Steps between C-alpha positions, in 0.01 A plus 500: 500500500684276258237233556215737410686606186542138388130429558407810300726404208365144503147639492590725203655204313188290555277775364731544198498126433122490526463790258747336260313170516167666428646694207658185365172308519313782326769528233516127436118478488479796264780360284332161484167661412667688217702210357253211540184552292164453667328193352203579275217262418516453126332272244554138598689564826252302712563188292241246390169518676398220734153347505557418867577860600253672265199649677147551380177626646138568414448853374235689698492212746269695730220472243307172455530314170148466356392260224507689171791723610845530355766498769878489494813385678821703519834317461821656634789307348790452741844344486625220724626777733152650520583807289215638290585477129498829308438351155229302326506223242441203732255244361215399732192282499205583725193290573210486744413147613213341689290184496222696333684700232834597345626802308825653379622849578638756257838650589581872479874575510578847639868460398623574852483161670133541585224308321122497519301182431134559410239236581122469462285368783268264315376287790459506876690342786858460612767497229879492477704734286811342347788707368775315312836642395556336161820690411694790651580791269855375436356180354236677290772732364711198407202341325419818306854603407691172469266206463241632253762605239704178532522291182486124450307429818322222317627273221349210308639177366394488135481174307565510126402196293496393135562171320529314832777732615474687828695789650441687823595867528454783746234762422422835662344840439723784389562765236594390151782754489655355816548148368665381180489162331185385681156384395263796523125469552336839470140606580503880475123540558532320835860562608619805309880517505524188718575175317526135600853377443639147490856385455533365147500122456809355334319281246137620496335821382341760724147417383524147645433613860227265626480538879603709800554430868594765755824423682407501869850433635626807310244712683586360841876523440487855366283625781685304768817682395317831501349420838837411656641837393201686643403277791434789736219618271325163491579329828244300692356809669360623168223450435399502864344163579340635818260787428459792735153467651251740653154403627201728439126480545263607220172614652161378389292683246186341354511365148678229301839545325319557170288769666820664624641504145174635359503789745824619340314576173746299290507555120417231248792277407658650190834591345733763645365497853706687760688298762299500825651536849421129543427247225258294709474224759433129542206366701562124499536411129330811356692809392322834532650764272535861614600619153170439323161327524601138454263205553490122511386385155282191461557240230199623301613864526849407375353309207281794405791742529743298285247378242616582148842623615842344444714513814880480471723441802871557429764472769675266740391214723307739727295601194455132428334485843254763377429277199435199725299713745266646238433154357426373853262789579305406187518125566698443180826355637419147389306598187579320178528847345798586723827407326863525616726409207803586715597667827515840331159495329146433620173587332126447535265570212130434557172686507572579867852641475772581249827509698864468392804501728856553372821480700767748393829377344836452672365396835705381795439128542686201640362293211604523138237678291469512122649819364241776437214299646365819655366810328587868527198722544548670162493159327148453635355852497636614165333200336153536651219560257343847491164370381343448845746646755323339796825443687609510863880496519681421827879514532735470797873472422674502837589174678818419304598855414672594825805327349505726194718808471287796609527705180417196286192423703372858494542501121297178488213664692494807277486277192214306658318830550559582130351161407190574708458842338530351150214260568295775665529705181354210300255387769404793725257294710758242605549484877862480615597374845843494665551291815780621730764296684463391862737409785637147487677247719877441499616140524868599501690799632625574149143534379491825701724635224360355179130488596479733798191693601675834447562413134142381462371818663706702251339304217159586646599867500600473133158349422321789669716759325504355148138379471316775688303772322436289187162347581665172606350318799775436755413222746739570784521178703804593714318595822237230452772234505709668769196519728401136454566308825726233347859515368533692174580210270547581132196277440241600755199285604215501253272696733740794450494447123119495504495838676749642250264381226201659675690832480572432131132428433395813690713698254394336173134421577206728565261424785 
């Protein structure tokens, strides 16, 4: 009897202990659930996106891609852990490559980590789609918020000379109110509130400045320091050196690439054209525009178009390539009428062509240049005669301006627009052309900061915003250069320049 009682009590104790344990587990679990917050996916929690883990696929892959169609690729940006990003702002390049043709894709950012890249099928056969992560959103934010507003990213060594005395001083752009006891060089019609400042010489006057040379080691040092503090934003993964690739087949449809473009019923090339879903495509060395009815102009057609007109090219060394290219298309490169008094000025004046090229002032150069050897646009346009007004004006201030402070550069563009409008009021028939920036190579890691493609793309956006709606012809060469099947050097091969000029001629000439 006593034994049965002990077994019964032991059984009761076991049940009690089991119930206690279960209650304890429930209590502890409930307490933990109440005191430890459940993680929530918030902005930036997935970290930087990874090109390796990012996925992409052909939209509507079940449908064949036919020549003459627009088609698109969807990008889903993912972190190194494979998590899908919930924000946008990453900077991508997209291109379609094949032995037959090449084209760039336009990126649509849905602001949620998903992107759509739109392409045009301009030729038949197998092709490869390349998607390149240029910068993650953290890097683009740093460029927009920290780098663009940063002062003194570029300085010059200025030489002052008089009476066989020489002094070298540091020069930079700034605001006159920010610097005291310095030499001030002001050009309000070109720079507005921005002035060119030089430390005052000890023995010479401010008006004895004779030459300038940009200080390259200052640039590298300044940006090396900036890079070391933000290395995670610009490490070797960005930009991605290995593109994501996807193979597709474009199915055959009769007709040449030009026939395909004609079927789209493109408008004539003129000012203020809307941006198309795709700018065009390369077939070997010929660019076919999808924005307007461009053509390949013969030497005789170019001569007839430009006869009696005075063409002015004003810009950087990429605009100088236009100058050399137009002379070459007309067979005038070695003409005795073609003169180059210095590296910043070239002109040709004959019964075939009247062409003048000016470099702008304060350029970035490893060689010492005479001070004010270049010309601001207003110095040329405000002094043109109103008696004939047969002018074609081309300007393209971009290649050296990624090192300017953002607000100063934007002011410069608005003042350039004012200069154009002043001449238009005097000469309504003048044709104005603005050539946009393009992607460029980076010989050093630090050049990702002071001449990066994101900065240049921002400059392109400023061009489109500031010069649109005014009857100005904007020759947007960004996608044309991005699509070209060679590295995007700042000075592209002349066959690219010739096709840029064919677009220019399609805008300013009538068939």
